[in-house]
N, CA, C and O of each residue as an XYZ file, in Angstrom:
1028
protein
N     116.152    104.037     86.084
C     116.004    105.276     86.283
C     115.540    105.896     84.774
O     114.424    106.364     84.545
N     116.466    105.810     83.960
C     116.211    106.638     82.380
C     114.914    105.517     81.755
O     114.031    106.035     81.071
N     114.875    104.470     81.940
C     113.171    103.451     81.897
C     112.138    104.604     82.677
O     111.213    104.936     81.936
N     112.129    105.039     83.559
C     111.027    105.201     84.656
C     110.872    106.408     83.636
O     109.832    106.500     82.984
N     112.015    107.446     83.475
C     111.758    108.651     82.896
C     110.805    108.523     81.257
O     109.844    109.267     81.063
N     111.282    107.424     80.135
C     110.752    107.291     79.298
C     109.418    107.070     79.630
O     108.473    107.630     79.075
N     109.327    106.170     80.628
C     107.739    106.039     80.540
C     106.543    107.034     81.035
O     105.335    106.977     80.806
N     107.370    108.038     81.854
C     106.519    108.799     82.051
C     106.388    109.673     81.005
O     105.267    110.069     80.687
N     107.616    110.120     80.279
C     107.048    111.078     79.241
C     106.798    110.298     78.739
O     106.007    109.928     79.607
N     106.678    109.248     77.708
C     105.430    108.431     77.179
C     103.578    108.571     77.492
O     102.629    108.958     76.811
N     103.721    108.092     78.718
C     102.731    108.443     79.287
C     102.098    109.980     79.267
O     100.908    110.296     79.299
N     102.905    110.569     79.223
C     102.680    112.190     78.950
C     102.342    113.131     77.782
O     101.834    114.252     77.772
N     102.868    112.172     76.616
C     102.527    112.087     75.522
C     101.401    112.113     74.615
O     100.926    112.726     73.660
N     101.180    110.960     75.536
C      99.464    109.693     74.772
C      98.684    110.343     75.909
O      97.659    109.668     76.004
N      98.659    111.198     76.709
C      97.119    111.503     77.781
C      96.723    113.179     76.862
O      97.470    114.157     76.820
N      95.362    113.046     76.230
C      94.770    113.879     75.672
C      95.079    115.496     75.688
O      95.417    116.378     74.899
N      94.847    115.380     76.674
C      94.688    116.646     77.708
C      96.671    117.558     77.505
O      96.912    118.755     77.660
N      97.584    116.559     77.178
C      98.671    116.773     76.613
C      98.575    118.324     75.516
O      98.855    119.516     75.640
N      98.026    117.454     74.487
C      97.847    118.391     73.178
C      97.199    119.563     73.408
O      97.594    120.715     73.227
N      95.664    118.957     74.029
C      94.910    120.039     74.189
C      95.207    121.236     74.790
O      94.665    122.299     74.488
N      96.253    121.065     75.834
C      96.315    122.379     76.749
C      97.963    123.289     75.795
O      98.484    124.388     75.987
N      98.233    122.355     74.980
C      99.336    122.898     74.458
C      98.277    124.160     73.148
O      98.438    125.364     72.946
N      97.506    123.405     72.675
C      97.061    124.222     72.112
C      95.942    125.245     72.476
O      95.531    126.145     71.744
N      95.547    124.964     73.666
C      95.169    126.214     74.566
C      95.758    127.342     74.282
O      95.385    128.335     73.657
N      97.487    126.850     75.245
C      98.618    127.891     74.917
C      98.728    128.600     73.681
O      99.035    129.790     73.752
N      98.560    128.152     72.710
C      98.841    129.184     71.650
C      97.584    130.241     71.416
O      97.585    131.450     71.187
N      96.948    129.671     71.506
C      95.253    130.090     71.228
C      95.532    131.541     71.961
O      95.746    132.632     71.433
N      95.460    131.206     73.279
C      95.885    132.184     74.267
C      96.960    133.451     74.093
O      96.726    134.606     74.448
N      98.144    132.993     73.490
C      99.479    133.859     73.674
C      98.204    134.604     71.653
O      97.420    135.551     71.711
N      98.406    134.004     70.684
C      97.951    134.020     69.720
C      96.396    135.669     69.573
O      96.203    136.608     68.802
N      95.755    135.148     70.744
C      94.556    135.771     71.021
C      95.121    137.269     71.369
O      94.796    138.299     70.778
N      96.009    137.164     72.423
C      96.003    138.022     73.412
C      97.214    139.487     72.201
O      97.090    140.712     72.209
N      98.047    138.777     71.513
C      98.993    139.294     70.468
C      98.046    140.221     69.538
O      98.278    141.409     69.312
N      96.849    139.432     68.992
C      96.095    140.156     68.043
C      95.465    141.669     68.886
O      95.447    142.806     68.415
N      95.017    141.246     70.163
C      94.090    141.895     70.902
C      94.796    142.939     71.166
O      94.221    144.021     71.287
N      96.072    142.849     71.298
C      97.533    144.208     71.967
C      97.128    144.828     70.604
O      96.629    145.951     70.673
N      97.291    144.175     69.160
C      97.560    145.082     68.111
C      96.418    145.637     67.681
O      96.342    146.533     66.840
N      95.550    145.134     68.229
C      94.520    145.777     67.376
C      94.208    147.094     68.802
O      93.672    148.114     68.370
N      94.452    147.099     70.090
C      94.208    147.933     70.833
C      95.446    148.187     71.213
O      95.937    147.585     72.168
N      96.024    148.983     70.618
C      97.530    149.492     71.031
C      97.744    150.792     71.938
O      98.771    151.144     72.517
N      96.237    151.530     71.894
C      96.215    152.382     72.575
C      95.707    152.441     73.855
O      95.537    153.486     74.484
N      95.438    151.212     74.286
C      94.741    150.018     75.478
C      95.968    149.656     76.152
O      96.232    149.967     77.314
N      96.599    149.085     75.489
C      97.797    148.091     75.908
C      99.404    148.374     75.158
O      99.716    148.653     74.000
N      99.908    148.239     75.933
C     101.864    148.052     76.073
C     102.070    147.175     75.003
O     101.608    146.275     75.704
N     102.365    146.532     73.833
C     103.196    145.717     73.051
C     104.418    145.441     73.886
O     104.871    144.298     73.828
N     104.996    146.298     74.629
C     106.396    145.571     75.116
C     106.248    144.756     76.032
O     106.939    143.761     76.251
N     104.834    145.349     76.934
C     104.606    144.912     78.637
C     103.882    143.092     78.073
O     103.752    142.145     78.849
N     103.544    143.072     76.637
C     102.902    142.342     76.370
C     103.769    141.125     76.104
O     103.497    140.029     76.595
N     105.058    141.384     75.136
C     106.105    140.703     75.064
C     106.670    140.092     75.915
O     106.481    138.876     75.900
N     107.439    140.575     76.825
C     107.794    140.476     77.882
C     107.174    139.634     78.798
O     107.850    138.937     79.556
N     105.838    139.624     78.809
C     104.697    138.723     79.509
C     104.810    137.715     78.966
O     104.896    136.957     79.932
N     104.886    137.029     77.996
C     104.690    135.646     77.141
C     103.593    136.032     76.580
O     103.080    135.093     75.971
N     102.858    137.227     76.493
C     101.346    137.425     75.943
C     100.363    136.671     76.377
O      99.293    136.474     75.800
N     100.768    136.175     77.559
C      99.893    135.638     78.827
C      99.962    133.853     79.231
O      99.378    133.051     79.959
N     101.144    133.889     78.169
C     101.808    132.532     78.588
C     102.410    131.263     79.344
O     102.485    130.036     79.412
N     102.908    132.937     80.041
C     103.811    132.523     81.536
C     102.606    132.093     82.584
O     102.562    131.144     83.366
N     101.671    133.111     82.320
C     100.684    132.662     83.265
C     100.136    131.109     83.201
O     100.222    130.254     84.083
N      99.413    130.977     81.589
C      99.183    129.524     81.510
C     100.004    128.352     81.843
O      99.457    127.414     82.423
N     101.294    128.291     81.535
C     102.290    127.220     82.180
C     102.051    127.541     83.135
O     101.154    126.706     83.249
N     102.007    128.271     84.450
C     101.974    128.173     85.773
C     100.308    126.936     86.500
O     100.085    126.164     87.432
N      99.872    127.286     85.761
C      98.562    126.364     85.975
C      98.578    125.343     85.136
O      97.641    124.577     85.361
N      99.251    125.022     84.270
C      99.517    123.816     83.489
C     100.453    123.022     84.498
O     100.286    121.845     84.817
N     101.309    123.731     84.878
C     102.440    122.676     85.373
C     102.502    122.168     86.887
O     103.050    121.211     87.434
N     101.467    123.533     87.451
C     100.775    123.202     88.827
C     100.506    121.942     89.063
O     100.932    121.260     89.995
N      99.417    121.469     87.764
C      98.215    120.823     87.947
C      99.279    119.011     87.359
O      98.983    117.831     87.548
N     100.080    119.439     86.889
C     101.169    118.266     86.443
C     101.861    117.825     87.483
O     102.142    116.635     87.620
N     102.155    118.624     88.201
C     102.985    118.019     89.551
C     102.121    117.275     90.201
O     102.060    116.055     90.051
N     101.432    117.890     90.922
C     100.184    117.341     91.732
C      99.505    116.227     90.865
O      99.548    115.223     91.575
N      99.095    116.012     90.062
C      98.356    114.689     89.125
C      99.357    113.582     89.163
O      99.020    112.601     89.826
N     100.866    113.542     88.407
C     101.529    113.244     88.333
C     101.882    112.130     88.977
O     102.107    111.066     88.401
N     101.966    112.346     90.473
C     101.720    111.850     92.176
C     100.339    111.169     91.845
O     100.247    110.235     91.049
N      99.548    111.574     92.347
C      98.090    111.776     92.933
C      97.434    110.711     92.140
O      96.531    110.028     92.622
N      97.812    110.580     91.101
C      97.413    109.501     90.025
C      97.164    107.843     90.387
O      96.321    106.956     90.514
N      98.926    108.259     90.455
C      99.452    106.548     90.881
C      98.674    106.110     92.153
O      99.004    104.998     92.564
N      98.133    106.472     92.552
C      97.732    106.043     93.842
C      96.306    106.081     94.040
O      95.805    105.489     94.995
N      95.643    106.701     93.251
C      94.207    106.667     92.678
C      93.811    105.471     91.854
O      92.768    104.819     91.868
N      94.580    105.384     91.347
C      94.620    104.484     90.081
C      95.138    103.208     90.804
O      94.622    102.185     90.354
N      96.222    102.971     92.029
C      96.862    102.153     91.898
C      97.815    100.942     91.096
O      98.096     99.760     91.296
N      98.180    102.180     89.888
C      98.910    101.694     89.554
C     100.899    101.933     90.338
O     101.911    101.387     89.900
N     100.829    102.600     91.157
C     102.295    102.776     91.807
C     102.229    101.553     92.741
O     102.858    101.833     93.762
N     101.663    100.174     92.805
C     102.102     98.800     93.136
C     102.230     98.433     91.596
O     102.411     99.578     91.180
N     102.251     97.931     90.881
C     102.532     97.685     89.702
C     104.212     97.998     89.572
O     105.113     97.159     89.560
N     104.331     99.484     89.479
C     105.658    100.043     89.462
C     106.846     99.178     90.690
O     108.031     98.918     90.484
N     105.994     98.874     92.001
C     106.972     98.580     93.133
C     107.248     96.956     92.826
O     108.323     96.357     92.859
N     105.771     96.397     92.486
C     106.139     94.754     91.798
C     107.403     94.145     91.045
O     107.968     93.053     90.998
N     107.576     95.531     90.424
C     108.670     95.466     89.005
C     109.880     95.898     89.292
O     110.774     96.021     88.455
N     110.044     96.316     91.259
C     111.319     96.044     91.851
C     112.501     97.559     91.762
O     113.676     97.824     92.015
N     110.970     98.390     91.106
C     111.808     99.751     91.595
C     111.914    100.321     92.642
O     110.967    100.082     93.391
N     112.928    101.224     93.187
C     112.588    101.552     94.823
C     111.543    103.088     94.394
O     111.164    103.679     93.383
N     111.428    103.197     95.820
C     110.427    104.272     95.655
C     111.432    105.518     95.499
O     110.808    106.520     95.150
N     112.734    105.730     95.648
C     113.106    106.701     95.163
C     113.410    107.392     94.081
O     113.600    108.591     93.875
N     113.430    106.245     93.286
C     113.628    106.282     91.918
C     111.845    106.326     91.071
O     111.527    107.135     90.199
N     111.185    105.528     91.490
C     109.833    106.425     91.054
C     109.405    108.260     90.919
O     108.857    109.002     90.105
N     110.039    108.352     92.245
C     109.478    109.819     92.847
C     110.477    110.728     91.608
O     109.965    111.422     90.729
N     112.109    110.510     91.804
C     113.152    111.252     91.382
C     112.654    111.437     89.690
O     112.680    112.416     88.945
N     112.243    110.149     89.507
C     111.977    109.966     87.810
C     110.275    111.072     87.138
O     109.933    111.392     86.000
N     109.636    111.326     88.510
C     108.494    111.707     88.337
C     108.696    113.504     88.048
O     108.120    114.208     87.218
N     109.946    113.953     89.291
C     110.515    115.177     88.972
C     110.824    115.612     87.923
O     110.295    116.597     87.408
N     112.204    114.598     87.180
C     112.257    115.183     86.229
C     111.707    114.989     84.948
O     112.385    115.305     83.970
N     110.475    114.473     84.791
C     109.735    114.402     83.659
C     108.974    115.818     83.759
O     108.820    116.611     82.829
N     108.387    116.012     85.518
C     107.716    117.494     84.811
C     108.869    118.722     84.839
O     108.561    119.907     84.709
N     110.135    118.283     85.016
C     111.136    119.193     84.651
C     111.590    119.704     83.235
O     111.974    120.851     83.005
N     111.497    118.760     82.390
C     111.848    118.176     81.578
C     110.343    119.616     80.948
O     110.485    120.810     80.681
N     108.852    118.571     80.929
C     107.715    118.911     80.959
C     108.134    120.653     81.219
O     108.471    121.345     80.258
N     108.060    121.205     82.591
C     108.836    122.906     82.090
C     109.376    123.385     81.208
O     108.939    124.406     80.676
N     110.801    122.600     80.695
C     111.194    123.700     79.874
C     110.456    123.332     78.969
O     109.488    124.000     79.334
N     109.952    122.612     77.721
C     108.971    122.552     77.281
C     108.217    123.559     77.138
O     107.976    124.083     76.050
N     107.793    123.910     78.183
C     106.535    125.199     77.938
C     106.981    126.308     78.273
O     106.396    127.353     77.986
N     108.391    126.248     79.116
C     108.899    127.858     78.831
C     109.885    128.398     77.727
O     110.135    129.564     77.421
N     110.264    127.483     77.331
C     111.110    127.281     75.902
C     109.765    127.674     74.524
O     109.888    128.488     73.609
N     108.798    126.952     74.765
C     108.098    127.191     73.920
C     107.400    128.731     74.043
O     107.252    129.567     73.152
N     107.068    128.790     75.317
C     106.137    130.282     75.504
C     107.192    131.372     74.761
O     106.794    132.073     73.831
N     108.392    131.434     75.199
C     109.956    131.863     74.574
C     109.549    132.206     73.468
O     108.939    133.268     73.339
N     109.806    131.353     72.392
C     110.058    131.249     71.141
C     109.151    131.429     70.536
O     109.375    131.880     69.413
N     107.548    131.168     70.951
C     106.097    131.992     70.364
C     106.243    133.135     70.477
O     105.957    133.857     69.523
N     106.794    133.750     71.818
C     106.499    135.454     71.779
C     107.330    136.150     70.976
O     107.063    137.217     70.423
N     108.524    135.431     70.901
C     110.089    136.021     69.869
C     109.059    136.172     68.819
O     108.931    137.388     68.680
N     108.138    135.465     67.885
C     107.826    134.975     66.536
C     106.450    136.020     66.580
O     106.128    136.646     65.570
N     106.001    136.085     67.333
C     104.805    136.987     67.540
C     105.451    138.534     67.440
O     104.731    139.412     66.966
N     106.555    138.806     67.802
C     107.400    140.105     68.321
C     107.239    140.306     67.017
O     106.276    140.992     66.674
N     108.107    139.779     66.033
C     108.784    139.716     64.944
C     107.792    140.008     63.881
O     107.992    140.813     62.971
N     106.556    139.212     64.068
C     105.385    139.342     63.149
C     104.791    139.939     63.417
O     104.283    140.420     62.403
N     104.251    140.505     64.568
C     103.286    141.497     64.912
C     103.850    143.320     65.506
O     103.327    144.433     65.458
N     104.902    142.874     65.925
C     105.459    144.318     66.860
C     106.590    144.494     66.145
O     107.353    145.180     66.825
N     107.092    144.198     65.062
C     108.583    144.233     64.389
C     109.019    145.424     64.175
O     110.210    145.630     63.943
N     108.011    146.495     64.228
C     108.359    148.143     63.971
C     107.511    148.667     64.722
O     106.880    149.573     64.176
N     107.064    148.309     66.475
C     106.918    148.676     67.201
C     108.362    149.094     68.152
O     108.569    150.244     68.540
N     109.304    147.911     68.438
C     110.226    148.558     68.973
C     111.267    147.537     68.614
O     110.790    146.661     67.894
N     112.755    147.348     68.936
C     113.744    146.506     68.720
C     114.465    146.028     69.987
O     114.948    146.755     70.855
N     114.460    144.476     69.946
C     114.731    144.040     71.098
C     116.554    144.270     71.407
O     117.043    143.593     72.311
N     116.879    144.615     71.125
C     118.188    145.392     71.243
C     118.073    146.769     71.752
O     119.095    146.951     72.413
N     117.420    147.722     71.775
C     117.038    148.766     72.386
C     117.009    148.390     74.151
O     116.973    147.270     74.659
N     117.042    149.833     74.894
C     116.795    149.590     75.940
C     115.706    150.275     76.943
O     115.258    151.409     77.113
N     115.531    149.064     77.481
C     113.799    149.274     78.043
C     113.760    149.810     79.550
O     113.047    150.767     79.849
N     114.540    149.165     80.457
C     114.651    149.830     81.934
C     115.721    149.485     82.142
O     116.211    148.604     81.436
N     116.621    150.209     83.441
C     117.941    149.603     84.174
C     119.238    149.143     83.415
O     120.079    148.339     83.818
N     119.206    149.970     81.986
C     119.830    149.770     81.441
C     120.247    148.581     81.083
O     121.422    148.219     81.140
N     119.362    147.946     80.718
C     119.032    146.696     80.071
C     118.177    146.314     78.778
O     117.007    146.694     78.824
N     118.403    145.920     78.124
C     117.294    145.547     76.628
C     116.058    144.943     76.704
O     115.732    144.161     77.596
N     115.235    145.357     75.611
C     114.308    144.302     76.335
C     114.794    143.019     75.741
O     114.189    142.177     76.404
N     115.399    142.502     75.036
C     115.179    140.919     75.429
C     116.261    140.206     76.364
O     115.994    139.029     76.604
N     117.785    140.851     77.108
C     117.643    140.711     78.055
C     116.287    141.045     79.473
O     116.216    140.311     80.458
N     115.702    141.803     79.339
C     115.062    142.064     80.441
C     113.561    140.451     80.355
O     112.909    139.919     81.254
N     113.597    140.247     79.010
C     112.580    139.393     78.385
C     113.453    137.552     79.316
O     112.903    136.708     80.022
N     114.276    137.608     79.038
C     115.220    136.142     79.496
C     115.318    136.327     81.041
O     115.104    135.445     81.872
N     115.633    137.459     81.260
C     115.993    137.470     83.226
C     114.145    137.329     83.732
O     114.084    136.857     84.867
N     112.845    137.608     83.184
C     111.959    137.671     83.409
C     111.772    136.097     83.165
O     111.489    135.360     84.110
N     111.920    135.669     82.016
C     111.448    133.806     82.195
C     112.326    133.114     83.064
O     111.893    132.090     83.592
N     113.799    133.589     83.378
C     114.720    133.016     84.230
C     114.165    132.674     85.870
O     114.270    131.724     86.647
N     113.516    134.044     85.889
C     113.008    133.809     87.010
C     112.183    133.287     87.673
O     112.184    132.644     88.723
N     110.682    133.970     86.216
C     109.440    132.898     86.486
C     109.506    131.294     86.695
O     108.717    130.428     87.072
N     110.743    131.339     86.292
C     110.891    129.509     86.351
C     111.576    129.253     87.702
O     111.214    128.279     88.362
N     112.424    129.965     88.098
C     113.127    129.368     89.089
C     111.804    129.351     90.569
O     111.710    128.480     91.433
N     110.744    130.907     90.384
C     109.753    130.776     91.282
C     108.856    129.740     91.288
O     108.369    129.299     92.330
N     108.571    129.266     90.046
C     107.590    128.208     89.492
C     108.282    126.834     90.230
O     107.861    126.186     91.188
N     109.347    126.670     89.515
C     109.855    125.415     90.906
C     109.860    125.087     92.466
O     109.963    124.045     93.113
N     109.666    126.749     92.858
C     109.793    126.995     94.253
C     108.579    126.558     94.647
O     108.468    126.448     95.868
N     107.383    126.199     93.829
C     106.047    126.319     94.105
C     106.183    124.742     93.826
O     105.740    123.885     94.590
N     106.836    124.490     92.658
C     106.378    122.819     92.183
C     107.071    121.869     93.546
O     106.390    120.935     93.970
N     108.421    122.155     94.183
C     108.687    121.680     94.791
C     107.271    121.226     96.385
O     106.929    120.154     96.884
N     106.910    122.512     96.624
C     105.770    122.785     97.868
C     104.811    121.734     97.155
O     104.556    120.780     97.890
N     104.196    121.680     95.848
C     102.921    120.909     95.593
C     103.837    119.301     95.363
O     103.691    118.509     96.294
N     104.581    118.919     94.388
C     104.805    117.754     95.019
C     104.953    117.464     96.512
O     104.293    116.440     96.689
N     105.623    117.945     97.976
C     105.313    117.567     98.796
C     104.100    117.626     99.357
O     103.970    117.110    100.467
N     102.804    118.347     98.629
C     101.417    117.942     99.146
C     100.537    117.111     98.523
O      99.440    116.721     98.921
N     101.150    116.861     97.452
C     100.872    115.506     96.396
C     101.346    114.232     97.003
O     101.130    113.181     96.399
N     102.048    114.228     98.279
C     102.153    112.875     98.837
C     101.561    113.414    100.234
O     101.955    112.863    101.261
N     100.915    114.147    100.291
C     100.663    114.010    101.684
C      99.080    113.818    102.067
O      98.526    113.409    103.088
N      98.501    114.377    100.570
C      96.993    114.013    100.332
C      96.914    113.634    100.062
O      97.964    113.284     99.522
N      95.636    112.689     99.667
C      95.477    111.577     98.802
C      94.614    112.528     97.556
O      94.042    111.710     96.835
N      94.433    113.460     97.241
C      93.235    113.926     96.235
C      94.647    115.041     95.871
O      95.390    115.529     96.724
N      94.740    115.263     94.278
C      95.647    116.644     93.906
C      94.832    117.312     93.880
O      95.180    118.022     92.936
N      93.611    117.821     94.313
C      93.100    118.820     93.883
C      93.649    119.614     94.976
O      94.237    120.664     94.716
N      93.492    119.154     96.328
C      94.377    119.863     97.628
C      95.928    120.829     97.067
O      96.308    121.974     97.309
N      96.457    119.792     96.305
C      98.302    120.643     95.864
C      98.024    121.376     94.919
O      98.889    122.250     94.877
N      96.845    121.593     93.647
C      96.481    122.594     93.263
C      96.474    123.744     93.190
O      97.042    124.646     92.575
N      95.226    123.498     94.423
C      94.841    124.401     95.279
C      95.994    125.398     95.814
O      96.431    126.416     95.279
N      96.296    124.881     96.852
C      97.411    125.268     97.360
C      98.595    125.820     96.262
O      98.735    127.037     96.141
N      98.973    125.401     95.906
C      99.888    126.196     94.391
C      99.658    127.093     94.068
O     100.446    128.014     94.278
N      98.561    127.293     93.441
C      97.941    128.002     92.814
C      97.295    129.574     93.765
O      96.912    130.626     93.255
N      97.351    129.303     94.890
C      96.548    130.469     96.013
C      97.967    130.466     97.144
O      97.853    130.721     98.343
N      99.451    130.076     96.366
C     100.758    130.428     97.389
C     100.896    131.370     96.221
O     101.211    132.533     96.473
N     100.669    130.950     94.789
C     101.054    132.369     94.125
C     100.827    133.332     93.668
O     101.479    133.879     92.778
N      99.683    133.794     94.284
C      98.181    134.848     94.142
C      98.943    135.180     95.491
O      99.626    136.204     95.492
N      98.892    134.441     96.590
C      99.230    135.147     98.288
C      99.950    136.154     97.887
O      99.509    137.300     97.808
N     101.295    135.763     97.558
C     102.758    136.355     96.978
C     102.382    137.876     97.086
O     102.730    138.664     97.965
N     101.422    138.156     95.752
C     101.093    139.639     95.585
C     100.046    140.458     96.792
O     100.068    141.607     97.233
N      99.313    139.489     97.020
C      98.315    139.928     98.266
C      98.951    140.212     99.485
O      98.620    140.965    100.401
N      99.922    139.480     99.335
C     100.263    140.309    100.910
C     101.789    140.415    100.987
O     102.374    140.074    102.015
N     102.390    140.845    100.004
C     103.505    141.310     99.758
C     103.272    142.533    100.840
O     103.722    142.063    101.885
N     102.926    143.499    101.040
C     102.950    144.905    102.053
C     102.395    144.667    102.992
O     102.338    145.622    103.766
N     101.864    143.669    103.358
C     101.935    143.264    105.003
C     103.296    142.403    105.065
O     104.237    143.004    105.584
N     103.515    141.278    104.680
C     104.708    141.099    104.469
C     106.307    141.893    104.658
O     107.113    141.819    105.585
N     106.348    142.586    103.483
C     107.597    143.916    103.831
C     107.446    144.844    105.006
O     108.445    145.346    105.523
N     105.793    145.176    105.604
C     106.032    145.520    107.047
C     106.698    145.113    108.091
O     107.449    145.581    108.947
N     106.067    143.782    107.698
C     107.170    142.681    109.156
C     107.967    142.516    108.944
O     108.659    142.124    109.884
N     108.522    142.611    107.843
C     109.854    142.437    107.538
C     110.773    143.273    107.917
O     111.928    142.918    108.152
N     110.257    144.749    108.036
C     110.821    145.581    108.739
C     110.865    146.132    109.902
O     111.408    147.207    110.157
N     109.992    145.041    111.065
C     110.146    145.271    112.136
C     111.276    143.867    112.488
O     112.287    144.159    113.126
N     111.133    142.759    112.174
C     111.587    141.320    112.050
C     112.350    141.229    111.244
O     111.923    140.429    110.412
N     113.132    141.537    111.025
C     113.809    141.482    109.637
C     114.503    139.884    109.311
O     114.651    139.434    108.174
N     114.903    139.123    110.670
C     114.738    136.988    109.903
C     113.713    136.841    109.735
O     113.413    135.647    109.703
N     112.743    137.656    109.562
C     111.255    137.687    108.510
C     111.587    137.341    106.647
O     110.832    136.789    105.847
N     112.773    137.821    106.449
C     113.474    138.091    105.072
C     113.496    136.884    103.961
O     113.456    136.754    102.737
N     113.603    135.915    105.393
C     114.024    134.755    104.751
C     112.472    133.369    104.573
O     112.529    132.145    104.463
N     111.272    134.319    104.620
C     110.878    133.546    104.099
C     109.896    132.659    102.651
O     109.565    133.272    101.636
N     109.667    131.581    102.820
C     109.433    131.373    100.877
C     109.126    132.244    100.443
O     109.742    132.681     99.470
N     107.843    133.014    101.053
C     106.675    134.200    100.352
C     108.227    135.419     99.352
O     108.367    135.677     98.157
N     108.883    135.749    100.325
C     109.990    136.927     99.806
C     110.262    136.182     98.574
O     109.945    136.520     97.434
N     111.032    134.884     99.024
C     111.828    134.129     97.362
C     111.004    134.290     96.246
O     111.237    134.062     95.059
N     110.148    134.655     96.725
C     108.978    134.582     95.137
C     109.320    135.930     94.310
O     109.242    135.945     93.082
N     109.609    136.784     94.883
C     109.761    138.218     94.458
C     111.148    138.061     93.630
O     111.710    139.111     93.318
N     111.736    136.849     93.255
C     112.948    136.961     93.116
C     112.939    137.783     91.474
O     113.506    138.849     91.233
N     112.208    137.023     90.574
C     111.607    137.559     89.113
C     111.699    138.960     89.327
O     112.824    139.413     89.117
N     110.884    139.726     89.665
C     110.919    141.398     90.472
C     112.110    142.203     90.257
O     112.512    143.158     89.592
N     112.588    141.127     91.379
C     114.466    141.854     91.807
C     115.670    141.649     90.884
O     116.798    142.102     91.075
N     115.210    140.808     89.730
C     115.935    140.694     88.382
C     115.721    141.788     87.586
O     116.659    142.400     87.075
N     114.595    142.084     87.438
C     114.460    142.995     86.533
C     114.399    144.595     87.487
O     114.806    145.676     87.062
N     113.907    144.389     88.557
C     114.414    145.580     89.411
C     115.432    145.398     90.161
O     115.150    144.474     90.924
N     116.779    145.896     90.419
C     117.720    145.773     91.259
C     117.432    146.446     92.574
O     117.740    145.951     93.658
N     116.843    147.563     92.425
C     116.543    147.996     93.506
C     115.111    147.375     94.664
O     114.490    148.028     95.503
N     115.037    146.661     94.474
C     113.573    146.097     94.987
C     114.297    145.413     96.587
O     113.787    145.105     97.664
N     115.620    145.392     96.083
C     116.162    144.869     97.502
C     115.734    145.444     98.821
O     115.293    144.779     99.759
N     115.917    146.813     98.800
C     115.403    147.996    100.055
C     114.232    147.409    100.045
O     113.517    148.194    100.668
N     113.381    146.222     99.617
C     112.267    146.272    100.161
C     112.265    144.837    100.586
O     111.738    144.449    101.629
N     113.044    143.863     99.494
C     112.873    141.931    100.478
C     113.686    141.888    100.991
O     113.794    140.756    101.464
N     115.043    142.943    101.440
C     115.818    142.601    102.610
C     117.195    142.294    102.196
O     118.183    142.890    102.625
N     117.218    141.031    101.069
C     118.264    140.567    100.559
C     119.013    140.652     98.932
O     118.765    141.538     98.114
N     119.611    139.932     98.802
C     120.904    140.406     97.542
C     120.125    139.856     96.510
O     119.391    139.219     97.266
N     119.821    139.668     95.724
C     119.588    138.721     94.614
C     120.297    137.666     94.377
O     119.872    136.785     93.630
N     121.586    137.586     95.029
C     122.279    136.479     95.004
C     121.528    135.695     96.220
O     121.167    134.519     96.265
N     121.447    136.421     96.903
C     121.041    135.352     98.499
C     119.129    134.270     98.128
O     118.656    133.174     98.426
N     118.649    135.645     97.261
C     117.117    134.907     96.831
C     117.798    134.140     96.137
O     118.228    133.275     96.900
N     118.250    133.906     94.804
C     118.367    132.468     94.455
C     118.564    131.902     95.177
O     117.670    131.063     95.284
N     119.699    131.733     96.267
C     119.858    130.675     96.951
C     119.201    130.414     97.967
O     119.322    129.462     98.739
N     118.326    131.460     97.983
C     116.934    130.781     99.199
C     115.954    130.438     98.908
O     115.055    130.031     99.643
N     115.970    130.618     97.009
C     114.894    129.755     96.269
C     115.420    128.288     96.124
O     114.633    127.352     96.268
N     116.764    128.075     95.836
C     117.407    126.803     95.821
C     117.302    126.008     97.080
O     116.870    124.857     97.136
N     117.680    126.632     97.962
C     117.271    126.013     99.569
C     115.935    125.208    100.045
O     115.815    124.132    100.631
N     115.014    126.113     99.583
C     113.796    125.789     99.920
C     112.999    124.825     99.039
O     111.977    124.231     99.382
N     113.715    124.744     97.658
C     113.439    123.833     96.996
C     113.891    122.393     97.359
O     113.116    121.439     97.428
N     114.620    122.362     97.481
C     116.032    121.091     98.307
C     115.167    120.734     99.484
O     115.156    119.529     99.734
N     114.325    121.622    100.385
C     113.789    120.983    101.778
C     112.517    120.382    101.412
O     112.045    119.308    101.783
N     111.838    121.635    100.280
C     110.537    120.431    100.113
C     110.373    119.504     99.261
O     109.315    118.875     99.267
N     111.275    119.246     98.437
C     111.635    118.102     97.468
C     112.310    116.702     98.700
O     112.239    115.473     98.686
N     112.814    117.523     99.463
C     113.334    116.398    100.803
C     112.066    116.010    101.410
O     111.658    114.849    101.384
N     111.550    116.810    101.863
C     110.458    116.563    102.709
C     109.440    115.883    102.386
O     108.687    115.348    103.200
N     109.276    115.827    100.651
C     108.264    115.241     99.847
C     109.153    113.442     99.811
O     108.714    112.378    100.249
N     109.994    113.625     99.371
C     110.694    112.609     99.448
C     110.923    111.401    100.774
O     111.279    110.230    100.650
N     110.573    112.170    102.065
C     110.679    111.094    102.876
C     109.456    110.862    103.043
O     109.201    109.699    103.358
N     108.223    111.867    102.899
C     106.912    110.964    102.832
C     106.398    110.229    101.881
O     105.474    109.457    102.139
N     106.740    110.308    101.046
C     106.388    109.108     99.713
C     106.955    107.872     99.735
O     106.399    106.999     99.068
N     108.483    107.446    100.692
C     109.050    106.579    101.299
C     107.698    105.693    102.119
O     107.282    104.551    101.918
N     107.247    106.747    103.095
C     106.595    106.003    104.141
C     104.898    106.068    103.430
O     103.978    105.537    104.052
N     104.763    106.451    102.700
C     103.375    106.477    102.422
C     103.099    104.862    102.014
O     103.852    104.036    101.497
N     101.659    104.760    102.479
C     100.655    103.084    102.107
C     100.266    103.280    100.946
O      99.770    104.296    100.458
N     100.596    101.832    100.274
C     100.064    101.765     98.575
C      98.892    101.155     98.922
O      98.072    100.854     98.055
């Protein structure tokens, strides 16, 4: 298993796109920070810092694409056969890919968090202090940490679905599209979803509602709309994560090579 993970990481590190996407992320974050600094009358520096200067959104796109392609490309290029010929079990192959994407997601989120801190200190150090209270009796730093944590958990709920779809479809394009659309659909259908939940309370357990975890971590009163406690939403995210990964595992075990 460790050997498989090392091989996946080696392939990831030697892909030209890995470096290019990292550079693009840095350019986006630095560019956004400079724009906010120069147009402080139009943009809120605190909000920009807490959102990772656009880094979180870019990370979402990159990681969804990575989760879809890491499986689909094996079948498109026929390299899955080579792994099976080397007497690796299918389960080992798939789990190694999950672990690789998990490490890759940690890399992106830690990088975004650290760069955001550096940009704040460099450009907005006199604007506000991280220890100052921002909202709901929480400091800027705590809100930023909870925002990143909530975003990471909902990201992995999405990625588990992307892994499943990547095992069902032959092309990674469908998995990527569904993952991205699913993320934005949460905001688009929220008002309708909350209305339906008020009539049929059992709908509160749907996976789209779990995507509101990040919001509820920052705004505890959101539970009056989601109808779930923060603890229930965390558990719900983990349960759906396990369900989607298990379904993906089941499909992968029976997929023709």
